[in-house]
N, C-alpha and C positions, 0 to 999 in steps of 0.2 A: 566627501565619503563615497566609497563605491556601494552600490545597492547589492544587496545580497542575492545568491541564486537559488529558485526553487526547484527542488528535486523531488519528481513526482514518482513514486515508487508504485507499482502494481503487482499484484499476484494473485493466484487462487488461493483460498484458504487450505492450510496446509503446507504451502511452498516454503515456508519459513521465514518470509519478509519480516514479521515483528522481531524475531530473534536477531536477525541480521542487522535491524535499523537499530536495536538495542546496543548492540556491540560498535555499531558505527559512531553512536553518540557518545561513547567511552573513548575511542580511538581518534577521532577528528574533532579539532577545537573550531569554535566559532560557528557552530550549526545547532540547530534546535528542530525539534520533532513538532509538528502541529498536533495538539490535542482536540480530537474529534468531541462534539457534543454526540450524544446518544440515549435514546429511550429504553435500551436493553437494560437488564438488571445486571447489576455488579458482580461478578464472578469473586470466588474466594481467591484471596491474595492479590485483587485489583484495588486500586485507590482512587476516589474521586480527584479530578483534577491532574491526575499523573498518567493513568491509563486512558480514561475518558473523562469527560464533564457529564456525569450521569442527571439526565433531565427527565420530567414526566412530558407527555405528548401535547397537552395544552400549550405548555412553554416552548416546546420544539415547533408547533405551528404558528406560535406568536412570531418567533424568530424568523420563520419562512416568509411571513407575511410582511416583514419589516425588512426582508432581504439581506438579513445578517449573514448568509450562508454564501460562501464562494460556491460550494457545491452541496448537494444533499441527497440522499437516496434511501430507499427503503430495502432492507436485506433481511430476508426471513421473519418479515413481519415485524421489525424494529427499524427505526430511523437513526439515519447517521449525518452528521453535517460538519463542515470545516468553517471556520470563523474567518470570514474575509479580512475583517479589521485587523486582526492578530497577525495574519499573514503577512498584509500591506505593512504593518508597522514594523514588523520583525526585519523584512526584507530592507525597509527604509533605514535601519540603523546599521546594515553592512553585515547582518548575519544571515547566513545561509538556512533555508529553511527545508526538511524533509516532510513531505505529506504521504501517508500511507492511503491510497483510495483504490477503488474499482476502476475498470476501463471506462465506464461512463462518467464518472467524476474526473478521470485524467483527462478525457476530452473535453469537458466542460472548462477544466482549468488551463489547458494548453491555448484555448482560443482566448482567454483573459489574460494568461501570462507567455505570450510568443516567445520570451526569453528563458524559459524553463527547460528543464532536462527530464525527459521521462525515460525510465527504466523498468522494464518488464522482467520479473523473475519467474522463471519456470521449475516446477520438480523433473526429478531425472525419469519418471514414470507415473503412470496411473495407480500403478500397485504401491509405490513407496509414498504417493499422496494419501491414499487410503489407510496404509500403515500409520502415517503420522496422524491423521485425524483418529484414528482408534486409538492411538496410544494418549492422546490428550484425556481420553476419558471424560469428555463434557457432553457429548451427544449420544443418542442411541443410533441402531443401525439404519433407521428410514431416515433420521436427519442427515446421517453422514452420506447415504446415497444421494439425497437432494444436494448435498455440498460437492460431491463428485460430479454430478450431471451439471451443477452451477460453473464448476471449475472448467468443463470442458468449454462452455460456452464463453467464459471469460477468456480462456486461453486463446481462443479463436481470433482474440483482437492483440495478439503480442505484435503483430507487424505494425501497429500504429505508433509503438513506442520508439524513442530514439535509440536505445539501446536494449539487447535482450541478453540474458544470461540465465543459467542453470544452476540451481542449489542443489548439486549432489553431494558434494564432500564441502561441508560448512567452512572450513578454512579457506578452503580455495576459494569458494563463493564471495567469501568476506573480503578477502584480498581483491578480488575483480571489484566488488561495490566500492571500495574504499578508492582502489585506482580511479575509477569513473567520477566519483564524488572531488577528488583531488586535481582530475583533469591529466592523470598521467597516462592513460591509455583509452581505447573504446573498442566496444565489441558491438558490430552491427548484426542486424537481424540474418543477413546472409552466413554470419558465423557460427549460426546455431543448426546442427545437423538436421537435415531434412527428415531423417528416419525418426530421429526423436519426435520432431513435430508430428509427423504421423501417426506414431502411435499414442501421443497424449490425446489427439483430436479424434482417434478412431472410436 
């Protein structure tokens, strides 16, 4: 049995990666999304074990001490981590795995899984990013400002990924992501407009 492929998806908050991954899981067979552990509160509509494994800080720290996480990070005061055992077991069964993580976690994971494929998703503009974050209605203006600042830092690492794509039109982005996962074509960093990158990082 061939081992599955690990796809590492990174994007700033508001770029639409969660929505894209949700659709990919419906369209592509033999692929699963890793469910992260987090200490943040469960939001309305989320389910434990589906969106995240919601745990408290003492348990999270215990898992860190026992090297249970492939990668872990603190984001806006909350902790997030990926179960290494689950990822390895799933890949060993021949099933592909999608991992949604930030650029730091992606870098850690690429070192441990050199055969992985990393994809960075960019928004079409900072204005579009802000509009998407406001539309969520989950954060106040000060938190959104923090998220936009963090997004610029995150996006500066786009060149570390194997593939870079822009989520402007959702259906177009979905088709591109599906093609990348199925190995039908590729979009390198060089194919992303330099003016767009300059605007996003300015």
